[in-house]
N, CA, C and O of each residue as an XYZ file, in Angstrom:
308
protein
N      86.277     79.683     61.393
C      86.577     80.253     62.701
C      87.917     80.987     62.644
O      88.860     80.581     61.964
N      87.950     82.065     63.379
C      89.196     82.803     63.485
C      89.748     82.635     64.895
O      89.024     82.315     65.838
N      91.013     82.856     65.002
C      91.671     82.752     66.308
C      92.149     84.134     66.739
O      92.506     84.981     65.919
N      92.144     84.326     68.033
C      92.648     85.579     68.594
C      93.384     85.273     69.896
O      93.369     84.145     70.389
N      94.006     86.273     70.419
C      94.749     86.146     71.672
C      93.921     86.762     72.797
O      93.485     87.909     72.706
N      93.715     85.993     73.842
C      93.050     86.484     75.052
C      94.131     86.730     76.097
O      94.974     85.868     76.350
N      94.097     87.907     76.695
C      95.098     88.278     77.688
C      94.447     88.384     79.054
O      93.457     89.098     79.221
N      94.998     87.675     80.037
C      94.534     87.766     81.417
C      95.733     87.994     82.328
O      96.884     87.846     81.917
N      95.442     88.354     83.561
C      96.487     88.655     84.538
C      96.303     87.763     85.752
O      95.182     87.546     86.212
N      97.417     87.244     86.272
C      97.385     86.369     87.451
C      98.510     86.756     88.405
O      99.603     87.131     87.981
N      98.223     86.658     89.691
C      99.225     86.914     90.719
C     100.051     85.667     90.988
O      99.530     84.552     90.977
N     101.338     85.862     91.228
C     102.251     84.825     91.703
C     102.998     85.410     92.891
O     103.128     86.628     93.013
N     103.492     84.532     93.771
C     104.303     84.971     94.907
C     105.777     84.851     94.560
O     106.218     83.842     94.011
N     106.532     85.888     94.884
C     107.978     85.850     94.745
C     108.539     85.438     96.100
O     108.555     86.231     97.041
N     108.998     84.198     96.193
C     109.452     83.663     97.470
C     110.908     84.034     97.741
O     111.608     84.538     96.863
N     111.343     83.779     98.958
C     112.707     84.123     99.364
C     113.768     83.408     98.542
O     114.890     83.898     98.411
N     113.418     82.237     97.980
C     114.387     81.508     97.162
C     114.360     81.957     95.701
O     114.989     81.329     94.850
N     113.634     83.040     95.405
C     113.634     83.622     94.073
C     112.698     82.969     93.072
O     112.788     83.240     91.874
N     111.804     82.116     93.542
C     110.882     81.422     92.646
C     109.521     82.114     92.623
O     109.105     82.731     93.604
N     108.840     82.000     91.491
C     107.456     82.449     91.403
C     106.568     81.244     91.652
O     106.633     80.252     90.927
N     105.731     81.338     92.691
C     104.882     80.207     93.065
C     103.430     80.638     93.118
O     103.114     81.822     93.236
N     102.555     79.646     93.026
C     101.120     79.891     93.136
C     100.822     80.380     94.555
O     101.270     79.758     95.518
N     100.076     81.483     94.706
C      99.762     81.987     96.044
C      98.902     81.001     96.826
O      98.056     80.306     96.263
N      99.136     80.956     98.132
C      98.350     80.083     99.007
C      97.013     80.732     99.325
O      96.857     81.949     99.214
N      96.053     79.907     99.720
C      94.739     80.397    100.120
C      94.882     81.201    101.410
O      95.799     80.978    102.200
N      93.959     82.137    101.604
C      94.019     83.019    102.765
C      92.843     82.761    103.696
O      91.723     82.527    103.243
N      93.100     82.804    104.982
C      92.052     82.747    105.983
C      91.312     81.423    106.046
O      91.592     80.485    105.300
N      90.371     81.385    106.952
C      89.565     80.185    107.153
C      88.561     79.978    106.018
O      88.120     78.856    105.772
N      88.202     81.062    105.328
C      87.246     80.967    104.227
C      87.917     80.545    102.925
O      87.241     80.363    101.913
N      89.225     80.388    102.939
C      89.997     80.012    101.757
C      89.822     81.013    100.623
O      89.433     80.641     99.516
N      90.105     82.272    100.895
C      90.065     83.298     99.860
C      91.260     83.116     98.932
O      92.331     82.687     99.359
N      91.066     83.444     97.671
C      92.121     83.279     96.680
C      92.581     84.627     96.146
O      91.768     85.505     95.858
N      93.880     84.779     96.020
C      94.441     85.999     95.455
C      94.004     86.149     93.998
O      93.892     87.268     93.497
N      93.758     85.032     93.317
C      93.356     85.067     91.917
C      91.860     84.833     91.712
O      91.436     84.582     90.584
N      91.063     84.907     92.752
C      89.597     84.823     92.702
C      89.069     83.511     92.149
O      87.951     83.500     91.636
N      89.791     82.416     92.218
C      89.332     81.094     91.796
C      88.916     81.032     90.327
O      88.092     80.197     89.956
N      89.459     81.880     89.513
C      89.053     81.870     88.114
C      90.239     81.811     87.175
O      91.319     81.328     87.516
N      90.000     82.312     86.004
C      91.028     82.301     84.963
C      91.899     83.545     84.998
O      92.596     83.843     84.028
N      91.866     84.256     86.080
C      92.650     85.481     86.177
C      91.767     86.704     86.033
O      90.539     86.615     86.045
N      92.407     87.828     85.900
C      91.712     89.116     85.848
C      91.742     89.678     84.433
O      92.652     89.394     83.655
N      90.739     90.472     84.118
C      90.636     91.071     82.795
C      91.574     92.257     82.618
O      91.912     92.611     81.488
N      91.996     92.869     83.704
C      92.869     94.041     83.605
C      93.804     94.104     84.812
O      93.549     93.490     85.849
N      94.876     94.850     84.656
C      95.806     95.053     85.771
C      95.110     95.776     86.916
O      95.348     95.474     88.086
N      94.257     96.724     86.578
C      93.566     97.513     87.590
C      92.668     96.640     88.466
O      92.627     96.818     89.684
N      91.942     95.687     87.845
C      91.081     94.788     88.616
C      91.906     93.869     89.508
O      91.508     93.580     90.637
N      93.043     93.411     89.015
C      93.927     92.559     89.815
C      94.468     93.328     91.017
O      94.513     92.797     92.127
N      94.875     94.567     90.799
C      95.414     95.386     91.886
C      94.339     95.705     92.917
O      94.599     95.659     94.120
N      93.141     96.026     92.456
C      92.040     96.333     93.381
C      91.703     95.121     94.246
O      91.437     95.266     95.439
N      91.711     93.939     93.657
C      91.414     92.720     94.419
C      92.492     92.464     95.475
O      92.175     92.084     96.602
N      93.756     92.668     95.118
C      94.843     92.456     96.072
C      94.744     93.443     97.241
O      94.977     93.066     98.390
N      94.404     94.686     96.957
C      94.235     95.670     98.036
C      93.075     95.296     98.954
O      93.159     95.463    100.171
N      91.995     94.791     98.367
C      90.839     94.354     99.160
C      91.224     93.197    100.083
O      90.829     93.169    101.248
N      91.995     92.245     99.560
C      92.441     91.123    100.390
C      93.395     91.576    101.487
O      93.376     91.026    102.588
N      94.223     92.563    101.201
C      95.157     93.069    102.210
C      94.397     93.685    103.383
O      94.847     93.599    104.525
N      93.259     94.301    103.112
C      92.436     94.848    104.196
C      91.806     93.729    105.019
O      91.733     93.827    106.244
N      91.354     92.671    104.359
C      90.674     91.573    105.047
C      91.653     90.629    105.753
O      91.330     90.065    106.799
N      92.840     90.460    105.181
C      93.844     89.516    105.716
C      95.203     90.210    105.808
O      96.135     89.828    105.100
N      95.331     91.226    106.671
C      96.547     92.040    106.674
C      97.829     91.303    107.072
O      98.923     91.783    106.775
N      97.719     90.168    107.726
C      98.919     89.464    108.177
C      99.201     88.198    107.381
O     100.068     87.412    107.763
N      98.482     87.987    106.280
C      98.651     86.746    105.529
C      99.298     86.916    104.160
O      99.609     85.921    103.505
N      99.505     88.125    103.719
C     100.148     88.353    102.426
C     101.645     88.587    102.650
O     102.144     89.705    102.519
N     102.343     87.503    102.991
C     103.740     87.599    103.401
C     104.682     87.982    102.261
O     105.457     88.930    102.385
N     104.616     87.261    101.177
C     105.583     87.425    100.099
C     105.165     88.533     99.142
O     103.988     88.870     99.021
N     106.170     89.089     98.465
C     105.878     90.045     97.406
C     105.097     89.339     96.309
O     105.263     88.139     96.089
N     104.260     90.081     95.635
C     103.451     89.534     94.545
C     103.975     90.055     93.211
O     104.460     91.182     93.109
N     103.864     89.211     92.201
C     104.235     89.574     90.842
C     103.005     89.327     89.976
O     102.436     88.235     89.998
N     102.600     90.326     89.223
C     101.458     90.184     88.332
C     101.971     89.776     86.955
O     102.702     90.522     86.303
N     101.578     88.585     86.525
C     102.041     88.106     85.225
C     100.903     88.213     84.204
O      99.724     88.173     84.556
N     101.282     88.347     82.960
C     100.319     88.371     81.872
C     100.303     86.994     81.235
O     101.349     86.454     80.874
N      99.105     86.424     81.098
C      98.934     85.107     80.503
C      98.228     85.287     79.163
O      97.171     85.913     79.085
N      98.822     84.732     78.117
C      98.245     84.830     76.778
C      97.701     83.471     76.372
O      98.409     82.468     76.456
N      96.448     83.432     75.932
C      95.809     82.198     75.475
C      95.274     82.410     74.072
O      94.785     83.491     73.745
N      95.367     81.383     73.244
C      94.776     81.424     71.916
C      93.349     80.915     72.028
O      93.112     79.819     72.535
N      92.410     81.703     71.560
C      91.000     81.323     71.610
C      90.419     81.357     70.199
O      90.840     82.146     69.353
N      89.448     80.486     69.970
C      88.762     80.451     68.676
C      87.467     81.234     68.780
O      86.711     81.090     69.740
N      87.226     82.055     67.787
C      86.010     82.846     67.730
C      85.171     82.402     66.548
O      85.699     81.963     65.527
N      83.869     82.517     66.692
C      82.993     82.119     65.582
C      82.740     83.270     64.645
O      82.024     83.115     63.655
């Protein structure tokens, strides 16, 4: 087996105290800024999802968002 690096993107909230925190769920349906998964495959998909949520929940995205890159080591066959 060989190993490779898998790259995903996840949103974090930049709070007033300068910390990066996990975004809270939005609305009564509990929508997630990170789509309840392992993150996004590309920056473009992450940005498109955030814009879609801003349309659906315009008053709930209070804090600035920071898109971080997450690197994972995966084994391939």
